[in-house]
Steps between C-alpha positions, in 0.01 A plus 500: 500500500201267488424337165165646386433180305547273801216245530242553776521303823242222495365302791268201529287467812327169576216483754273205570141520624221257559169543675158366577183711485139435597195721508125484549204739485182468709195710416152535644217666301736746333518675835770324703829397342810342650819445298770281652847433360811324621842486343831342587819594314858378508796698370866423437602851615431403863686254728400136452373470856281813466408529133127426521237757589123470527259789458118495508232759425132552575264755347145552629232722349144577605277674245259650750308695236329169415313545829414865424346479156214724606737783586483732196809711568736202546595338171763264634676422826768247588725437797838334443762356734822333388801333655802386301855386550769520234840335516814608319841349453846655494684644199698252296834389645444676834598203719863403441804719441678449168767693312426700188726421209660817368459513121670836449857610554461761775791707364432500125130417490572222248282188541712213633443171677826494694809698594775283366419159638303631799120542471365835616228492764329762715295487818133599448387819670204327670558248780264204461310333783442120518243541780239706312131426562210558259356849500131516593230762464171480690220728382150565626245745372134589536282735302170582339379561145195727473301627204223761526241663275512243221880486526543872440713497816729204573722487807779260604655518847771256611717479810802270508797384700804321357786353700815390319701257711860386450544741209812405303717804432870577452609722791819706508790365704852618573733498200765348727322167448581510130133548414265798466176331607355173626171321438290470818144434611442852623208463741142624462349803327137600540294698250144606566272749338178586325398535135192685378370520142188669370338496156250780446284586199376857563356540147350232278284591202460364148760747372725578800660279766737614773664245730746556783732238648665609825735299718688556823734273694711520811764255619695489823792265542708410801798279573364257760806281550859468377731204487749427777323742740633808320324834531621632164596342170692698239330443163697726264797734530499787250731771382503801729482287815127426469369163611161331482411289801262249648462622858296314759154657552566756226386520136707313243778674307548792739774737378792574731781755470631818658263767627507855632559542873202677659465678833221435747273740307544310176722766341797406281831570668799675342867497590744789533587464128143590398416152369246250629606247760449142380429187703803303609382179328319403179261278694215748546156424350446776247230372263213258447448397135161342570212719371204603713254404226438460128198620307369557153200625307416390147228669296342372179262717296333347195287695255371352172806289426754744644666396827729706723690323778745648751664364815647708783734313737589618851765387747501662842803480725812290497851643485808453287867594508627676186863434413454738206422786737774380738765564232321763290458744788867453595623580148270793430286321240169608652355849505471504879878532521495837324306824539513793738552496873309719747739790425400494134843368394587188303520224760790344308712813546777480762427579862647848570561647845575858604804590709295468819393146410145587391375390159535743212183612318636330186559165671384174351430181691192394691397505865346158559187486712554343842644555847847439635565157644557462876855594595560716190733793564576789264786732595503336840130571565253216555220543245317171562135515388532843337395549134778444249676814369797337322496541124595171328687509172320387184787549258570132437421146615270421774270757652184325378638157408646196667821670620318707764147358516392171666324223308162613630532823296443289188190317622191604303130430512423251220134600462363572154187566297522385138291495187590138441301432185271676253335355192256623239321231299250493217295201389389513137118507465312181413382648169862515388607172661231310310692575182831368637452127524578281688572752777239577764677804634796732446644713783752780455674642807776737605663396830743687724670374817699685769394829348522738796639507854237728646662532842815371671740603775844392381663758269633401161394136476214253507436364853427157347858477372657273763806279485280203593133429444506170689419423858856584615711810452219747442538872559836565330519711184812517284548607139129565453401534135233749391155347481413383149162587354358229277253590228359233271237437237281188499284354226290199608281279283229289662374182331 
């Protein structure tokens, strides 16, 4: 057994940086502005012959409302255009292969520094790469800022494009090499989209103010190039046979696995055993974790010192694979695995046939929806393309879970609508504050976050619960915890 009082494993990582930065701002009559910057960095995590990277930026703005001061409905107007490059180095110790010193006896779990007189070493799971190049990101954007009706309506619209070149990532490789992954410069990934924000004040009186802040954004990404002329790069390999991939000319992190086999009419096909036919390989694209768009609306109502604020968040589109459903449906943990079949009997009851082979009125089991696969024969008769009539057993493992269903059966729409935040605040009146020196204000508020999932499409869990929230490995859900509601009380004193 492992000693529960064993000291933690400690590691010291040393990285060296140096850099040079310069910047200047040019302005003309508070109307035209040009910001220029340049930076050059050097990092010890990159090869000595390629450890320096230069990245500039330029930001231009034109406040055109200065030329339209006689226009009463336009309070403010500005055009912006930016270009920037950002460099990035590799993770620490990603260049040369070294052995890890084993500090624990593999058999007993006891911390040791050697086995007898022989030190214990292990090979790291990641293969390093001495030919890494700096990662670079080039971004360009253009947009406008507009304010109307004495700033009662403010609008921001921005379009952008970002290209990440030579992205440094650990990619999966064959375990026969002795490693699980290898650091590479992966190629080029392009992101482009649009962001819109609006601030509206529908009501503004001495006693009551109502403001609305709405935002909407859409991003589309695409793998433009991969290293070594590959057309697909395996990013992550997950339990259940699911992989996330960088595929040329496809969105990043596409999910691959097994799928149903469909006929030419798009109908699921079923074999002579009454179960769905699955694809021969686990290399079928079955899901895209990238959302169609994000949005949100925040409202603030203030009346004589009382303020009510609430934010509704929306995510539209994107897909995820649920390992919880993958196993839970196989083991009968979800309600869909129980209930009555079309005969009015418990679906988990045994399948019962009459002497002539027909199903008894008391039979359990379920007739899955679909048509027989090409070449399917029942009792010597070719039934290809005909509707399924075989009753599949639901008495134990597998009818709805991973034993009989392909990976695509556990792909779900990750859309949601949430009441993200709600707060109720009260500011003490000035007549009372004047007696509480030296404070100029006291605010009392009750705040709640993640209060309500108004709408979602995945049963039994929060669609935001993913195994990874980073740029890689999105769209896989495993061991999802119930969403936690946070409710707090704030007391703020202003001097």
